[in-house]
C-alpha positions in Angstrom: -12.3 160.5 168.7 -9.3 161.1 167.7 -8.7 157.9 165.7 -11.7 159.2 163.4 -10.5 162.5 163.5 -7.0 161.4 162.3 -8.3 158.7 159.6 -10.5 161.5 157.8 -7.0 163.9 158.2 -4.9 161.3 156.4 -7.5 160.2 153.9 -7.8 164.3 152.7 -4.4 164.1 152.2 -4.5 160.8 150.4 -6.9 161.9 148.1 -5.3 165.9 147.8 -3.9 165.5 143.8 -6.5 162.3 142.9 -6.0 163.6 139.0 -2.0 163.1 138.8 -2.5 159.9 140.6 -4.9 158.5 138.1 -3.1 159.7 135.0 0.4 157.9 136.4 -1.6 154.9 136.7 -3.6 155.0 133.2 0.2 155.4 131.9 1.1 152.1 133.6 4.7 151.5 133.1 5.4 148.3 131.8 8.5 146.5 133.5 11.6 148.8 134.4 15.3 148.1 135.5 16.1 149.0 138.9 19.6 149.7 140.1 21.4 150.4 142.9 20.9 154.2 142.6 18.1 155.0 143.8 15.3 156.8 141.1 15.7 160.6 142.6 18.9 160.7 142.0 18.3 160.6 138.2 16.1 163.8 138.4 17.6 167.3 137.5 19.7 168.7 140.9 17.1 171.5 141.0 14.4 168.9 142.5 16.6 166.3 144.0 17.4 169.4 146.5 13.6 169.3 148.0 13.2 167.4 151.2 10.8 164.7 150.3 13.3 163.4 147.0 17.1 163.7 148.9 16.2 160.7 151.1 14.6 157.8 151.0 11.4 157.6 153.3 10.9 154.5 156.0 7.6 153.3 154.8 7.5 151.5 151.8 7.4 148.1 150.4 10.1 145.8 149.8 10.0 143.0 147.5 11.4 140.4 145.1 12.5 141.5 141.8 10.8 140.2 138.8 13.5 139.6 136.1 17.2 140.7 135.6 18.8 141.8 132.7 22.7 141.4 131.2 24.1 143.6 128.7 25.8 141.6 126.2 27.2 143.1 122.4 26.9 140.7 119.4 30.0 141.9 117.3 32.1 141.2 114.3 35.1 141.9 112.9 35.5 140.5 109.9 37.2 142.5 106.9 34.4 143.2 104.9 31.6 146.1 106.4 28.6 144.1 104.2 30.0 141.0 105.9 30.3 142.1 109.4 26.6 143.8 109.4 25.7 140.4 107.8 27.2 138.3 110.5 26.1 140.3 113.7 22.4 140.1 112.0 22.6 136.1 111.6 23.8 136.1 115.2 21.1 138.3 116.3 18.5 136.1 115.0 19.8 133.0 116.1 19.7 135.0 119.6 16.0 135.7 119.3 15.2 132.3 118.4 16.7 130.7 121.0 16.0 132.9 123.3 11.6 132.1 123.6 13.0 128.4 123.6 15.2 128.5 126.8 12.6 131.0 128.4 14.9 134.6 127.8 14.0 137.3 126.1 16.4 140.0 124.3 15.6 143.8 125.2 16.9 147.0 125.1 16.3 150.3 126.4 17.2 152.4 129.4 14.9 152.6 132.1 11.6 150.6 130.9 12.8 147.5 128.5 11.1 146.6 125.4 11.7 143.5 123.9 13.7 142.7 120.5 11.8 139.9 117.9 11.7 139.0 114.9 9.3 141.5 114.0 10.9 144.6 115.3 14.5 144.5 115.3 14.7 146.4 112.3 13.2 149.1 113.7 14.9 149.1 117.1 18.3 149.0 115.5 17.9 150.6 112.1 21.9 151.0 111.5 21.8 147.1 111.5 19.3 146.9 109.1 20.6 149.5 106.8 23.8 151.0 106.5 22.4 154.4 105.3 20.1 155.3 108.7 22.2 156.2 111.2 25.1 159.0 111.1 28.4 158.7 112.9 27.5 161.6 115.2 24.9 159.3 116.4 27.3 156.2 116.7 29.7 158.5 118.8 26.6 159.6 121.0 25.6 155.9 121.9 29.2 154.9 122.5 29.4 157.7 125.2 26.2 156.5 126.5 27.7 153.0 127.0 31.2 153.8 128.9 28.9 156.0 131.5 26.5 153.4 132.4 29.1 151.0 133.7 27.5 147.7 133.1 24.4 148.7 135.8 21.6 147.1 133.0 21.0 150.5 131.5 21.8 150.7 127.7 21.1 152.7 124.7 19.7 150.1 122.0 22.0 150.7 118.7 24.4 149.3 116.4 28.0 150.8 115.3 30.8 150.2 113.0 33.9 151.5 113.8 35.4 150.8 110.8 36.9 147.3 112.2 34.7 145.7 114.0 30.4 145.7 113.9 28.8 145.6 117.7 25.1 145.5 118.3 24.1 146.3 122.2 20.9 145.1 124.0 20.3 142.9 127.2 19.0 139.7 127.7 16.5 139.3 130.4 15.6 136.0 132.8 12.9 135.9 135.3 14.0 135.7 138.5 13.0 132.5 140.0 16.0 131.9 142.4 19.4 133.5 143.1 21.4 135.9 140.8 23.8 132.9 141.0 21.7 130.7 139.5 20.1 133.2 136.9 23.7 134.1 135.8 24.2 130.4 134.9 21.4 130.3 132.9 22.4 133.7 130.5 25.9 132.4 130.4 24.7 129.1 129.4 22.7 130.9 126.9 25.3 132.9 125.4 27.5 130.5 124.5 24.8 128.1 123.1 23.9 130.9 120.3 26.1 129.6 117.5 28.3 132.1 116.1 28.3 133.4 112.2 31.5 134.0 110.4 33.8 135.6 113.2 30.6 137.0 114.8 30.6 136.2 119.1 28.3 137.6 122.3 29.7 139.3 124.8 28.5 139.7 128.4 29.2 143.1 129.7 28.6 145.1 133.4 26.6 143.0 136.2 23.1 142.0 136.5 20.6 144.3 137.0 17.2 143.5 138.5 13.5 144.3 136.9 10.3 145.3 138.2 7.1 145.3 136.2 4.8 148.0 136.6 5.6 149.7 139.8 2.5 152.0 140.0 0.5 148.6 140.7 1.9 148.8 144.3 0.8 152.5 144.8 -2.4 151.5 146.6 -0.8 149.0 149.1 2.1 151.8 149.5 -0.3 154.3 150.1 -1.9 151.9 153.3 1.0 151.5 154.6 1.6 155.4 155.1 -1.6 155.8 156.3 -1.1 153.4 159.3 2.0 154.9 159.9 1.2 158.5 159.8 -2.0 157.6 162.6 0.4 155.5 164.7 2.8 158.4 164.9 0.0 161.0 165.9 -1.6 158.7 168.4 0.5 159.2 171.1 0.1 163.2 171.4 -3.4 163.4 172.2 -6.9 164.9 171.0 -6.6 167.5 168.7 -3.3 166.9 166.9 -3.5 165.5 162.9 -1.4 164.6 160.5 -0.5 166.6 157.2 0.7 164.0 154.7 2.5 165.2 151.6 4.5 163.9 148.4 1.4 161.1 147.6 1.1 162.3 144.5 4.4 161.6 143.1 5.7 158.9 140.9 6.7 155.8 142.4 10.2 155.2 143.1 12.4 152.6 143.7 15.7 151.0 144.5 17.7 147.8 144.7 18.2 146.5 148.4 19.7 143.2 148.1 21.1 140.8 145.2 17.2 140.0 144.3 14.8 142.7 146.0 14.0 146.0 145.3 12.2 148.9 147.6 9.2 150.9 146.0 8.1 154.2 147.7 6.5 157.2 147.4 8.6 160.2 148.1 6.3 161.3 151.1 6.7 163.6 153.9 4.4 163.6 156.4 3.9 166.1 159.9 2.3 165.6 163.3 0.3 169.4 164.0 -2.3 170.8 166.1 
């Protein structure tokens, strides 16, 4: 009897906000960058002070990451501004051609990665494609963002020329099929294989960061784990006790928990009460 009652209570709690959950699932995020800092810490302080956001819950899903990213810069310090831009363009296009053959991709993005291709690179790097499309103020902002990301895989897509060096910033993405060291060796070998044009070069920055594809796809499995935990927590209290579960309508959050693994969770909370 108590098991049936608790099952109904947990089921009702998990259906409390179906419209918001459905909207999140319909949006279907692509591949996102995971860092050692949990996602809730990216939210405004007024939100991270809430009980269900200022801690990582015990119930979630630990799994291997899908891929890794490494920040790079393609730069040239030739004398002429036009020559610097031309050399960076040429090396970027050479890298794009080689990446597809090596099973790698070049991407941009802070949270969700977007692949750079021969078809879209001009739209993603307008200042590299044309010198008049980006102001110096915007370049300064990009530079400041880069200084603050501390090499964790987060980078503002962009290009700037400070008068002596032209620099395009992006990332290399590889599938994670083994260890981080193996992925790093693959990325380093790729960087060394891209032919330079004039005085252009590719520099690796920061450290490897993990990625995961569409975290929302794991919502059902995480919900089921929370339900089992809630039932188990309430069962020792006997008849008349139920479980109130909150926070299940919130977006999936994530954190890096090892060199190759991520922890996916919903910032839920539950209370056993009569």
